[in-house]
N, C-alpha and C positions, 0 to 999 in steps of 0.2 A: 124723663126723670126716673131715677133708679127705683123708686118705690111707687110709681104711678099705679093707682087703683089697688094698692095693697092696704090692708086693714091691720093696724098695730095697736095693741093694748100695752100701756106702760104704767106700771105701779110706781108709787112714790114720785109721781110726776108733778107734784106741787112745788118742788124746789130742787136746787142742786143738779145732780147728774140726771135725774129723772126729767126735770123740766127742760134742760138743755137738749136731751135726747128727743123729747116730744116735739120741740120746736124745730130741730133739724130734720127729723123724719117727715114732719108736715111740709117743710120747705122742699123736701125731695119728692113730694107727691102723695104721701100716705094719708089715709084717714085715721085719726087718732082717738082712741079711747083713753082719756086721761083718768087715772085712778089715784086717789089719795084719801087719807083719813081726815085731812084738814080741808073743810069745805071752802074756806076763803082762798087758800093758796092753790088748791086744785082747780077751782072755777077760774082763777086768774090765768092759769096756764091755758085753759081752753079759750078764754077770751083773747089772749095774745095770738093764738093760732088763727082764730077766726078773723081777727083784725088784719091779718096778712092774707086773707082770702082762702085759708085752709079749712078743712072739715074736722070738727072736734066734738066729742061728747064727754061730759064729765060725770063720773060716778063716784060718790063718796062711799068708801068702804074700808073696814078694818080687814086687811087681806090675810091676817093671821087666823081668821075664823072661816069655817067651811061655808056657812050660809052666804055671807057677803062675797066670798070669792066666787061662788057659783053664780050669784046674781050679776057680778061685774062681767063675767065671761058671756053669760046669756044676753046681757044688755048690749055688749059689743057686737055679737053675732046678729042680734035683731036689728041694730042700727045700720050695719054695713053689709050684712048678708054673708059674711065670711070672717075668718080670723087667720091672718097669715103670720103675724109676728107677736110674740109676747116678750116684753122686756121686764125682768124682775129687778126693779131698782129700789123698791121699798126696803128700808132698813133703819136701824137705830144704832147709835154708838153707845157703848157702855164701858165705863171705867171701873176698875177694881180687879182683884184677884180672887182665887177660890176661898181664901180666908176672909176677905172683907166683903165679898158679894153676899147679898141675901138671896134666898131661894126664889123669891118672887121676881127679882131683877134678872137672875139667870134664866128663868122660864120665859120671861118676856123677850129677852134677846133671842132665844131659840125660836120662839113663836114668830116674831116679826122677821128675823133675818133668814130663817131656814124653813120653818113650817109653811110660810106664805108661798114659797117657791113650789113646794109639794102640792099645795092646794091649787094654785093658779094653773100649774101644769096638768094636774088631774082633770080639771074641767076643760082645759084648752085642747088637750091631745085628741079627744074624740072628734072634734070639729076639724082639726088639721088632718087627721087620718082620712076623713070623709073627702076632703079636698084633694088628697094625694100628696100633700107636702106642707111644710111649716117650719118656722124658725123660732126657737126659744133661746133667749139670751139671759144669763144670770150675772148680776153684778155682785162679785165677791169683794175681795180686798187683797192688797199685797200683804196684809197682816196674816192672811191664810198661809203664806209660805215663809214669811219672816215675822213672827209675832214679836210684839213689844211687851215689856213688863206692865202689869196692871191693866191688861186688856183681855183677860182670860176668856170671858164669855163671848166677847166680840170675835176674838181670834178663833175660838172653837166653832162658833156658828159659821164663820166665813170659810174655815177649813173644810167643814162638812159639805159646803156647797161645791167644792172642787170634786169630791167623790161623787156627789149627786149628779153633777154635770156629766161625768164619765159614764156612770151607770145608765142615766137616761139616754145618752147618746147611743149606747149599745142597744138599749131596749127598743128604741124607736127608729133606728136606722132603716129597718125594713119598710117603714112607713114613709120614708123620705122626710122625716122630721129631724132637723138638725138642732143640736143642743150645744151651746158654747158658753164660755165664762170669761168675763173680764175681771182682772184684778188691778184696780187703780191703786197707785201710791197716794201720798198725801195730796189731797185735792182741796182747794179753797172753797168749801161749801158751808152752809149753816150747821150741818151736823158736826163738822170739825170743831167749831166754836162750842157747840153743846157738850161735846166730850171733854174739852178742856175745862169748861165751867163745872163739870162734875167732880173734878179733882180738888183736894184741899188746896187752899191758896198757895201754900209753900211748895206744892208739888206741880203747879201749873207751868208747863213749858212756855218760854217766850216764843212768839211766832217765828222769830228769826232762827231759833234753833231747829224748827221744823223745816225751814228752808235749807239750813246748812246740811241736813242729812241727805239732801237730794243732790246727786252728782251734777245734775244739770243746773243747780243753783237757784231753783225756784220751785214752788208748788205747781201742781197741775191745775187746769181750769175745767169746770164742768163741760165746756164746749169741746175741749180736747178729748175727753172721755167719750163724749157723744160721737165724735168722728170715728173712734175705734168701734163703737157700737154699730155705726153705719156699715163699716167694713164687715163686721162679724155677721150681720143679718143678710148681707148680700153675697158673701163668699160661699158659693153653692157647693164647693167640694170640701168644706171645712166642718167637722163635727167632733165633739169631744175635746176641743182645744181650750187650753187655759192660757189666756193672753194677758201678759203683764204690761201695764201702761203706768210706769212708776218713776220716770225720770232717772232710772238707774238705781233706785233706792235699795232694791234687794241684792244688788251687787256688793 
């Protein structure tokens, strides 16, 4: 199996793309450190992995804070003896523009979507360097390259992840640590419904309108994004790459 004996830490693994990635990586042989701020959904992902004969450890953590981020990395290394892969899937969707957003909401979007990647990478890189290699994958969004109205904080935080990916890829190439970024298009996840519900009722889009903007005529699934994640962490000559998986939406 492609990930046999590899140790992977996946943030936001309690649902959506994070859970699908954790399940796929486990099925391909990886030992999984499941990280989520939600104790119930995170533990459920770990249970699903172990029910299929896989190896999983659940750590509840707010990855936007330095202390918990350090603890989750240390727990993974202690459990598996190494850390080969980090998938940064934790994120929140935020509706609103710079006029309507309050400062607290803006800061929270930046902390969860952007700062968390800085923190997880900060604590993971020394372990990967010691091993002589590693793979860091960042889940951004197609909104990073084609923003929509009233998604200003979300689009800004995801756009910054593209620049961070390229900078980190250059910074750590000498250590054989590869850093890549996925930009999913509209994907049918719980976060999508959460963003829609944040909008005033008269501004909430019909789900069919979200389908219609996809040239392929449907939304993506978490499992399809997970397959792209699998490619990214095993493509050994790829680093600094921004990979769109969006059903043609950005076209």
